[in-house]
C-alpha positions as CSV (number, residue, x, y, z in Angstrom):
1,M,0.0,0.0,0.0
2,R,1.3,3.5,-0.9
3,V,0.3,6.3,1.4
4,M,0.6,10.0,0.9
5,L,1.2,12.1,4.0
6,L,0.5,15.8,4.2
7,G,1.7,17.6,7.3
8,A,4.6,15.3,8.2
9,T,6.5,18.1,10.0
10,G,3.7,18.7,12.6
11,L,3.2,17.2,16.0
12,T,0.7,14.5,14.9
13,G,2.0,14.2,11.3
14,G,5.5,13.4,12.5
15,K,4.2,10.5,14.6
16,V,2.0,9.3,11.7
17,L,5.1,9.2,9.5
18,Q,7.1,7.1,12.0
19,G,4.1,4.8,12.4
20,L,3.6,4.2,8.7
21,L,7.3,3.5,8.1
22,G,7.2,0.8,10.7
23,R,4.3,-1.1,9.2
24,E,4.8,-3.9,6.8
25,E,1.5,-3.2,5.0
26,V,3.0,0.1,3.8
27,T,5.4,-0.2,0.9
28,Q,5.9,3.6,0.4
29,V,5.2,6.8,2.1
30,V,4.9,9.8,-0.2
31,A,5.5,12.9,1.9
32,L,4.9,16.4,0.4
33,V,7.0,18.9,2.2
34,R,8.2,22.5,1.9
35,H,11.6,21.5,3.2
36,K,13.3,18.1,3.4
37,L,12.8,16.1,6.6
38,P,15.9,14.7,8.4
39,T,14.2,11.3,8.3
40,L,15.9,8.8,6.0
41,H,14.2,5.5,5.2
42,D,13.9,3.2,2.2
43,K,10.1,3.5,2.2
44,L,10.1,7.3,2.4
45,A,9.8,9.3,-0.8
46,Q,10.1,13.0,0.1
47,H,9.0,15.7,-2.4
48,E,9.7,19.4,-1.9
49,V,6.7,21.1,-3.5
50,D,5.1,24.5,-3.7
51,F,1.7,23.9,-2.0
52,D,0.3,26.8,-4.0
53,R,0.9,24.7,-7.2
54,L,0.0,21.2,-6.1
55,E,-1.6,20.6,-9.5
56,D,1.9,20.7,-11.0
57,H,2.6,17.5,-9.0
58,A,-0.6,15.5,-9.9
59,E,1.4,12.4,-10.7
60,L,2.5,12.1,-7.0
61,F,-1.1,11.5,-6.1
62,D,-1.0,7.9,-7.5
63,V,-1.4,6.4,-4.1
64,D,-3.9,4.3,-2.2
65,V,-4.6,6.4,0.8
66,I,-4.1,10.1,1.7
67,I,-3.6,11.1,5.3
68,C,-3.8,14.8,5.9
69,C,-2.5,16.4,9.1
70,L,-2.0,19.9,7.6
71,G,-2.8,22.7,10.0
72,T,-1.5,26.0,11.4
73,T,-2.7,28.8,13.7
74,I,-3.8,32.3,12.7
75,K,-0.9,33.7,14.7
76,K,1.6,31.5,12.7
77,A,-0.1,32.1,9.4
78,G,-0.2,35.8,9.9
79,S,-3.8,36.4,8.8
80,Q,-7.2,34.7,8.5
81,D,-6.7,34.5,4.7
82,Q,-3.4,32.7,5.1
83,F,-4.9,30.4,7.7
84,R,-7.7,29.5,5.2
85,K,-5.1,28.8,2.5
86,V,-3.3,26.3,4.7
87,D,-6.2,24.7,6.6
88,L,-8.7,24.7,3.8
89,G,-7.1,25.5,0.4
90,Y,-4.2,23.0,0.5
91,P,-6.1,20.0,1.8
92,M,-9.0,20.6,-0.5
93,K,-6.7,20.8,-3.5
94,A,-5.0,17.6,-2.4
95,G,-8.4,15.9,-2.0
96,E,-9.4,17.0,-5.6
97,L,-6.1,15.7,-7.0
98,G,-6.3,12.5,-5.1
99,R,-9.9,11.8,-6.3
100,S,-8.9,12.5,-9.9
101,R,-6.1,10.0,-9.6
102,G,-8.3,7.3,-8.2
103,V,-7.2,7.4,-4.5
104,R,-9.7,5.3,-2.6
105,A,-9.4,6.7,0.9
106,F,-8.8,10.0,2.6
107,I,-8.1,10.3,6.3
108,L,-8.3,13.8,7.7
109,M,-7.3,15.3,11.0
110,S,-9.9,18.0,11.7
111,A,-11.0,19.3,15.1
112,I,-13.7,18.9,17.6
113,G,-16.5,21.5,17.0
114,A,-15.8,21.7,13.2
115,S,-18.8,23.0,11.4
116,S,-19.3,25.2,8.3
117,S,-22.1,27.0,10.2
118,S,-20.0,27.8,13.3
119,T,-19.7,31.4,14.3
120,I,-16.1,30.6,15.4
121,F,-13.7,31.2,12.5
122,Y,-11.4,28.3,13.2
123,N,-14.2,25.8,13.5
124,R,-16.0,27.2,10.4
125,V,-12.9,26.7,8.2
126,K,-12.4,23.2,9.4
127,G,-16.1,22.5,8.7
128,E,-15.9,23.9,5.3
129,L,-13.1,21.6,4.5
130,E,-15.0,18.6,5.7
131,D,-18.0,19.6,3.6
132,A,-15.8,20.0,0.5
133,L,-14.2,16.5,1.0
134,R,-17.6,14.9,1.5
135,D,-18.7,16.4,-1.9
136,L,-15.8,14.6,-3.6
137,D,-17.4,11.3,-2.9
138,Y,-14.4,9.4,-1.8
139,P,-15.0,5.6,-1.4
140,Y,-13.7,6.0,2.1
141,L,-13.5,9.2,4.1
142,S,-12.6,9.3,7.8
143,I,-12.6,12.6,9.7
144,Y,-10.9,12.8,13.1
145,H,-12.3,15.2,15.7
146,P,-9.7,15.4,18.5
147,S,-9.9,18.1,21.1
148,L,-6.7,19.5,22.6
149,L,-3.7,17.6,21.3
150,L,-1.1,16.7,23.9
151,G,2.6,16.4,23.2
152,D,5.8,18.4,22.8
153,R,5.5,20.9,19.9
154,K,8.5,22.4,18.2
155,E,6.9,25.9,18.4
156,Q,5.4,27.4,21.6
157,R,1.7,27.9,21.8
158,T,1.0,29.7,25.1
159,A,-2.7,29.1,25.3
160,E,-2.3,25.4,24.4
161,A,0.6,25.0,26.9
162,L,-1.7,26.3,29.7
163,G,-4.4,23.9,28.6
164,I,-2.1,21.0,28.5
165,K,-1.0,21.6,32.1
166,A,-4.6,21.7,33.3
167,M,-5.8,18.8,31.1
168,P,-5.1,15.8,33.4
169,L,-7.5,17.3,36.0
170,V,-10.0,18.5,33.4
171,N,-10.1,15.1,31.6
172,R,-11.3,13.5,34.8
173,L,-14.3,15.9,34.9
174,L,-15.2,15.3,31.2
175,I,-17.4,12.2,31.4
176,G,-20.4,10.8,29.5
177,P,-21.3,13.0,26.5
178,L,-18.5,15.5,27.4
179,D,-15.7,12.9,27.0
180,K,-15.3,14.0,23.4
181,Y,-13.7,17.2,24.7
182,R,-10.9,15.4,26.5
183,G,-7.4,16.3,25.6
184,I,-5.7,13.4,23.7
185,E,-2.1,12.5,23.1
186,A,-1.0,13.2,19.5
187,Q,0.6,9.7,19.5
188,T,-2.8,8.2,20.2
189,V,-4.3,10.1,17.2
190,A,-1.4,9.1,15.0
191,S,-1.6,5.4,16.0
192,A,-5.3,5.4,15.2
193,M,-4.8,6.9,11.8
194,V,-2.0,4.4,10.9
195,N,-4.0,1.5,12.1
196,E,-7.0,2.6,10.1
197,A,-5.0,3.0,6.9
198,C,-3.4,-0.4,7.3
199,H,-6.8,-2.0,8.0
200,L,-7.9,-0.7,4.6
201,A,-5.0,-2.6,3.0
202,A,-6.3,-5.8,4.6
203,E,-10.0,-5.2,4.2
204,P,-10.9,-2.6,1.5
205,A,-14.3,-1.0,2.0
206,A,-17.0,-2.8,0.1
207,E,-19.2,0.3,0.0
208,Q,-18.8,4.0,0.5
209,V,-17.9,5.0,4.0
210,V,-18.0,8.4,5.5
211,Q,-17.4,8.7,9.3
212,T,-16.4,11.1,12.0
213,R,-14.2,9.8,14.8
214,E,-14.2,11.4,18.3
215,Y,-12.3,10.7,21.5
216,D,-13.6,7.2,22.4
217,E,-13.3,5.8,18.9
218,I,-9.9,7.3,18.3
219,V,-8.6,5.7,21.5
220,Q,-10.1,2.4,20.5
221,L,-8.6,2.5,17.0
222,A,-5.2,3.3,18.5
223,G,-5.3,0.0,20.3
């Protein structure tokens, strides 16, 4: 199975990359990056691309599964328009190219609360992407809705750092229908994505599947 990974330099994407490289079901990982990763592996095919011109690299999308962990913050992007480009424009273009090349599955890391009708800009953009991907009619579309991602980031996010410190206590209070808001380790999300992709290699979906995965299901998939 050949898997394309978008967002390999991020907190979760980096862990997805390591997980995919360690699985015998995966014969090649196609990583689209702005700058080469330090990771060296026989299965890893890195391609430095201009994400504003993904259509110039359509042939790279001849894979079985796309896993998308692309994402930024408004602070890092510099503006809402730039945030939309990274969190909506790039993944949507990748989805279109993948569908045109016959990719059979798309696994997306979105966020809890994502909705195209949300009054919160971040959630609205995430929801617009989900709607756009659903419209592409992938044979298999899996959308992950993690809450706060726990783990060591390369860049400092002050608000998230405060949330991470409080999360062990907060998680114990989030029970029943509120458990979907629990903070979750990025490694857990990554393991679930890798397991799901490899499961598709063993048992391809017989009919169209579109599903949203929240805390409990993500933990279960991670094993």
